[in-house]
N, C-alpha and C positions, 0 to 999 in steps of 0.2 A: 504493501500499499503507499503511494506517494503521492503528495498534491502536485502533481506535474506542471501545472500551468497557474499555480500560485493563487487560485481562486477562492481557498479557504474550503473546498472541498476534497476529500480523499479521493484517488484516482487509483485504479490497478495495473500494476506492469507485471506481465506473464511471458515467462520463458517456456517456449514450444518444444517440443521431442523434436521438431524438424529442423533445430537450429535457428529460429526466429525468435524476435522480439515484440510482442504487442503491447499497446497501451492503450486501453480502455477508460475514456473519460466520463466522470460523474455528471449525468444530466440532471440530478435530482438534487437531494440536501447532502451536508455533511453527515448528520444524525441518520439518514435514511437511504443510503448511496443506489443510483442505479445507473447503468452504465451504457454507452452508446455501442456501436458495433464492434469498435477496436482499430485501432491503425498500427500496421507494422512499422516499426522503425527501419530509417533507411542511412546509409554512409556513404560518404563522398563529398567533391565539390560540387558547387552550385552547378545544376544543368546535367549532371552525370553521376546521380545517385544509383545506389542498390538497395536492395532491401539487406538487412545485416542477415548473415547465413554462418552461424559457426559451424555447421555440420550437422551435430545432433547434442540432444540434452541441454538445452540453455539455461544458464542459471545467473540471471541479472541481478546486481546490487548497485543501487543509487549512493554516490559520494561526491562531494567536489575533491576529487584526487590532488588538484594540485592548487587549491587554497585561491581560487581566482573569483570566487563569489559567484561561479557557475557551475551545476550538479551533472557531474560526468557518468557514466555508466562502465562498472567491472561487471566482465561476463565471462563465468567458467562454461566448460564444455565437456562432452564425452570423450574429448581424447586427452583431458586433464590439463589443459592449457587455461591460460588466464590472459583475457583480453580487454583494453583501456581503448573506450570511445570517447575521446575529450568533446566535450560541451563549445563548438564555437560560434554558439548562436547567445542565448540571455537565459536567464536562471528560469524563466516563464516560457520560454519558446527554446525548445532543444533544437540544436542543428549539430548533427556529427558528420564532420568531414574526412577524418581518418581512423584507421584501425592499428592500434600498437599491442605487441605483446609485453606482457608484464614480464622483466628477466629475475632469474636468481642465480647470482654469480654470474653475472655476464651473459648467460643463454636463456633461453626460454623456460619459464617457470612449466613444468609439468609435474604434478602432483602424484606421488606414487599410488600406484592402482588407478589412476586415472577416473575419470566423470568428476571432475574438480567443482566444488560447489563453495564460493568464497563468500566470506561476510568480514567487513573492514570495521575495525575499531583499535581503539589505544589499547593494548593488552596488558603492558606491563608499567602504566602511569608514567612514560617519559615525555609525553606531548604530542608523539608521532604515531600517524595511523599505523598501523601492523595489517597483517591478512591472518585470517583463521579459515582453513580449508577442509570439507570434508572430500571423501572420495570413495570408491566403489566397494573397497573393503572394510567401510564402516569406522574406520579412523578418523580423528579430527587433526589437524596438523597445523602449528604455529610456525609463521614466516617472521620473523622480529624484523623492523624497519631500521636500517643502519645507515640511512641517509638524513634527510630532512622531512617535516610534515608534508612540505611542497614538493618535494622530488624523493618519495620512497625509493630505497635501494634494499635488495633482499640478498641475505647469503646464507643459504642453509636452512635447515627446519627442525622443528622439536616437537614430539609427540605431548598431546594434553593428556593428563594422566585423572585419574578418578580413584582416590584410596590408595595410592602408592603405584597403581599399574597405569599402563596407557590405554585411554579408549579403543577398543578393538572389538565391534560390535558382531557377533556370530552370522556367518555368512557373507554374499557378495551383494548387498541390496541397497549401497547409496547412502552416505551421511550426509544430512543438510545441516550445518551449525548456525545457530542464531544468539547474541550475546544480548542480556539483559538485566537489570538488577529486580530479579523476579518478586522477591521478598523485600525489599525495601531497606536493607542493612547496609546501603551504601557499598556493597562488594558484588562485584561482576558475577553473574550466574549464566551456566550455558545451558540453553536447549536444543535438542539434536531430534530432528525429525528421518526417519528410517524408512526402507522400503517395506519394511512389516506394518507400516502404518502406524507405528506407535510414535508419540514424542515424550522422550525422556529428558529429565532435569536434573542438572548435576549443580549444587549450591556450591557457589564459591565461597573459600575458606581463606581467612584472614591469616597473613604473615605477622605473627607475633612480636618480630623483630622491627617490624617497620609500619605496619598497620596496613599496607598494600595488598592486594590482590596480586599473586604472582604465579608464574609458570615456572616449575623446578626444571632445571637441567640435570639430567640422569645420565649415568653408562648405559646405552644400550644399543641394540643391532637393529637399525631402521630397516623396513620393507624393500625388497629387491627390486628393482624396475627396468624393464618389464618383467614378468613372470606370471605364465610361462615365457621362453625367450628364444629367439635366435637369429644373429649368432651372439649378440652382447647382452649383458644384462649390467646394472650399477647397483654394489652393494654399500649402501652407508652405514657408519657408525657414529656415534656421540660418547664423548668424555665430557663429566664433570669438571675434571681437572687433568692435568698433563701426566703421563703416564704410560704403560705397556698397553698395547693392543696387537692381536692377531685374527686374521681371516684365514680358514682354510676350509676348501671344498672336498667332501668325500663323496663318495658312490653309495649305491644303496647297500651294499654288504659293509662298508663301514672303512674302506680302502682310501686313505689318502690319495686326492687325486692332483690336487693345486693349494700351495700356499700364495695367498693374493698377497699378504704383506704379514711382518712379523718384525716390530720395532717400538719406537718411544714416539708418542705424539703429542702435540697440544692439546690443551681442552679446547672442545667445540666439534664441529661436525667434520666427516672425512668420508671419502667416496672413493670405493675402488671400482673398477671394472674386470669383469671374467667375460673373456672370449671364447668360452668352451673349449679350453686347450689343458691338457696337463702341464706338470714340471718341466716335461721334457718337450714340450711344444707340438705334441702331438693332438690332433682333434680327437676331441670324445665322442662318443655315441649319443643318440637321444636317450634320455631316460631321466629320472629322477636323482637328484644329487643333494647334498645337506651340507648350507653354509653352518661353519662352528665359529662363534666368535668368544675371545677370550681377552679380558682385561683386568689384572690382579685376581682377584677371586670371583668375579662376575664370568658368567657363562650363558650363552643363549646360542642357538640352533634354530634355523628356518630350511623350508625345504624350497628347492628350485626344481624348476623342469624344463630341461633342454629339448625341443622340438626341432628338428633338422630337416 
């Protein structure tokens, strides 16, 4: 819901399965909305605009991304990308002239397990907008802004946790996050829609050291992407402090196939690529493999599927 034309009445912005975005204007009152037939949003220079089409599974969010006083649109899609459509018109009359990709560490941001569902919010209280993203796997991932509020920059991500464990809903039904203060306690809470039709509420907890709601960084193995894969997959891990870390690939019988890395790493996010070869450089066959991550006393394993 958004007052798109600033007439004091809530309108309806809808992402469509076919990849389009449709705006339904309220033709009745704010207390009793009724909507027109809807208009597909377009992008491009004057005289040569085309209908916005991100492929499939459009998830739009309205936000003034660059702080110029005009609301823009951030859009997720089935491929896991996040697009930005900057408003070159006015805040009451939108005009989108170009499409941009949101970047992560200088390359197109692709949420692990794809089907990106973005929410924009200042999640760490530093005055800058961050990205919260749902995905096919039912996870909620945070991309903290390391740039400025008017020019966001992202490097890596972390999983949002509940009761000490990363949120990872059963199945592959697509999570959609929203942040609000549900219980009016001054701390952000998390609502998550999911493909099972339920809406889950995660109550935000206070950080007793500074009174702010925080997302902790922990040692964890992140979901490989893509998975299943052919011929390359990227495997990420995160450290809360500098220390040792290793990633090793084993086959279904438990035989070591490949040591991706084994060394000392700085705190933060690290990513390794496996190209489906063994330690001797030979190509391995299609099948199920297991990636084992170790850091100090921490151990975590995830299944990989190679399809040639």
